[in-house]
N, C-alpha and C positions, 0 to 999 in steps of 0.2 A: 622498588616497584612503583612508588609514588612518582618518582622522576620519569619513569617510562610512560606513565599515564599522562603526566603533564606534557611530555614531548608529543604524544599522540594528539592531545588536545590542540597544541600549537600547529601541528601539521594539518589537522582537519580545518582549523580556522584559516590557514594560509590558502588551502585549496578553495574554500568558499570565497575568499577575498579575490583570488586570482581569476575566478570565473565571473565575478561581478554579478552573482545571482542576487536579485533584489529581495528585500525583506517581504514579509507577507503582504500580498496585494490588498489594497483598501477594500475591494469587493469581497474578498474572502473574510476579512476581519468583520465586516458588517454582517455577512451571512452567518458566521459563527455566533455573533451577538444575537441576531434575530432567532436563530434556532434554539437558543437558551431562554428566549422570552416566552412568557405565557400568552402573549398576544402579538405574534409576528406581523409586521407591516408589509403585506404582500405588494402593495402599490409602490412603496418605497423601493423594495428589492427589484421589482420589475423595471423601474426607471433606472436603477443603478446598473443592472446587468445590461439593459437595453442601450445604455449610454456607450458601451463598448461594442461597436458594430461587429468587429471580428469575433469577439467572444459570444455575442448574442447569436450570430449566424451559425457558429459551430455548435452551440448549445441546442438550437432548434433542429439542426441536422441530426444530432444524436437523439433528441427527444422523439423525433418522427421516424426513427429507425424501427425495424420489425421487433427488436428486443422489447420495447415498451408496449407494443401492441395497442396503441391508442385507437379509440373508435373513429377519431377524425384527426387530421393533422393540426398541430398547433401552429398558429401564424404569428404569435407574439410571445414574448417572455411571460407576460401576465397570464396568457392562456396555458402555457406550459406549467406555470406554478399552480394554476387552478386544477389542471388535469392530473398532474403527477404529484403535487405536494412539495413542500419546502425541502423535505429530507432528500428526495430523489434529485431535485434540481440542484441542491447544494453539492451532492456527490458528483454530478455531472460537471458543474462549474469548477469544483476542486480539481478534478482530473484534467480538465482543459487548461486551467491555469498552470498546473504543474508541467504539462506538456509544453506550454508556451515558454516556460522558463528554460526548457532544454530542447529548443526547436532546431538547433544546428547539429553539426557532426555527421556521423555515419547513419544515413537515413534508414537503411535496411536493419541495422542493429537496433536503432531506436524504435522502429515500427514493431519489430519482434518483441522488444522489451515491453512496449505498451500493450500489445495484444495479450501477452502473458500476464502482465501485472494487473490489467483491468479485469481479466477473467478470474484470476485468483481472488481479487478484491471482492468481486460479485459473489463468488462461491463462499468466501469467508463470511460475508454478511448473511447469506442464506443458511450456512451451517450454524452460525451463532444463534440465529432465530430458532433453528430446529432443535439444537441441543439445550439451549438455556431460555429461550423465549424472550431474550433481551440482549442488549449489547451490540445490536446490528450495526449502528452507525460507527461506534468505536472500532469494531472489527474491520469495517470497510476502510476507514481512514488509516488505521495502522497498516493494513495489507497494501494499500496504495502507496504509502510513503516508506514502507519497510526497507526497500532496496534502492531508494532514490540516490543513495550515496554512490551506487554504481554509475549512475548517469553523470555525476560530478567527476568521477574518476576517469570515465571515458574521455571527457573533455580535458582533463589535466594530464593524463599519461598516455602518450601515443601507442604504447605497447599493451595497454590494459585491455583485457578481454572480459566482458561481463559474463559471469557464469549464471546462465538462466536456469530456472528449475528443470531438473531432469538431466542436465549436462554432467558429465563425469568430472571428478575432481582431480587434483594433482596428487596421484598416489593415494595415500591414506590421510592426507591433510584436509582440514576443513577449508571452507571458502576463505574465511578471515585469515587463517594461517598462511594460505597461499598468497593472498594479497599482501600481507606484511612481509613475506619472504622476498617478493619482487618489488614492492613499492613503499615499504616501511609504514604503511597505514592501511586500514581496512574500511570497507564501505559502511560498516555499522557506525564507526566513529564519525565519518564524514556525514552520513545520513542524520545522525543525532544533531550535529551542528546546523545542518540545513533545516531540520524540523524546528529547532529552537528559533532560528531566524524567521521562520514562517509562523511563529507564535502558536504552534500546536500545543495541545495539553501536555503538562509535565509527564503524565503517565505514558503518553504515546511516545514522547522523546526518549524516555527511559527504556521503553520496550524496544525501540529501534536500536538503541545502543547495545542491548544485551541479547538480542533475539537469536544469536547463534551459540550462546554460552549456556547450554542446557544443564550442566552440572550446577552452576551458580544459581540458575533459576529454580532448580529442583530443591536445593538446600536452603534457599532464601538469602544467600550471601550477596546476591545482586541488589537486594533492596528494592526490587520492583513490586508494585502493588499486586494483589491477587487478581484483580480484574485485568491488569495489563499482561500478567503472565498468561491468563486465560486467552487473551487475544493472540498472543504469540502461538499458543498451542492450537487455537482454532485455525489460524492462517497456515501453520505448518501442515495441519490435517487437510485443509483445502488444497494446498499445494500438492500433497500426495495424491489426492483425488484427481486433480488436473493432470498430473504426470502419468498416472495409471491409464487414464482415459486417452491421452494423446500418444503415449509411447508403448503402452502395454507392459511397462516395467516399473519396478519399485523405484521411487525417487531416491537417489543417493543420500539426500539430506534426511529423508525419513529413517534411514538406517542409523543415523546419528542421534536424531531427536524423537523418533517415533514412540519409544517407550515413555519418554517424558510427556509427550502430548496426550497419549492414551490415558495415562494416569491422571493428568490434570483435568481432562475432559470426562473422566470416569466412564469410559466407553471401551468396548473390546474392538479388536481389529475386525472381527467379523461384522459387528454392528456398524462400524464406520464404513466398511466396504459396501454394505447394503444401503446405507444413507447416501454414500457417494454416488452410487448408481442412480438413485432417485433424483439427486440434485443435478447430475449431468443431464438427465432426460428433461428435467424442468428448465434448466438453463438453455439446453439445445433447442427446445420447442419455442422458447422466448426469442432466441437469437435468429 
């Protein structure tokens, strides 16, 4: 078993190296550092983000979208920071930087991936706040990076098809089992290595690695921290809400991990359905 895990590690490392994905951008490193500071330097951050014209332009376009409902349009990064706060701006910048890292390939597939991923990340943040009153930022970051290994595999394997939330699986096999059957590696392993290269928190990296192994998460053998396990459960629940609203059907992944998620979040299916309806209305009105 240990040899198999080492082989998966090597395969994941090779995929990341072949793609030439850069390590964590300096801008994101500084943002993370400032978010942990008791007195963030907004002026420094404004200059840092503004120094990347492409990033600053994309960020302002996102900030001024109807989703954020600003009373007036932000015309500079400093204004965006003042109007939205560091947390929201950091989330936007993180999303944009990750998109920049995977800007090539099948455009339609990538656009669908990002639309789905960003919506589920937003719902995860909202759900974490609703259920626990905290952990919003961690839930958002995990949800955003959770399936980033799929993007790497799209670039590596010509025949690879990313299974987006709500899509049917290969018979009764899980996503990771199907990937290993065809490609001898799965997106959780690749995503874990990518997250480590981007210097994400250790808990987030571990959650990305184990997020489809519900049995190991439930019995503790995965060795993932309780807060990270909760983020996995929150995002799985957010995904089920998204799929039900968009397809009217139960997400196939929820059939595999729904019981685990409900138990971890200490909520019933009926209560989650009610919360989900409220969150989708809230998200829809903002969008």
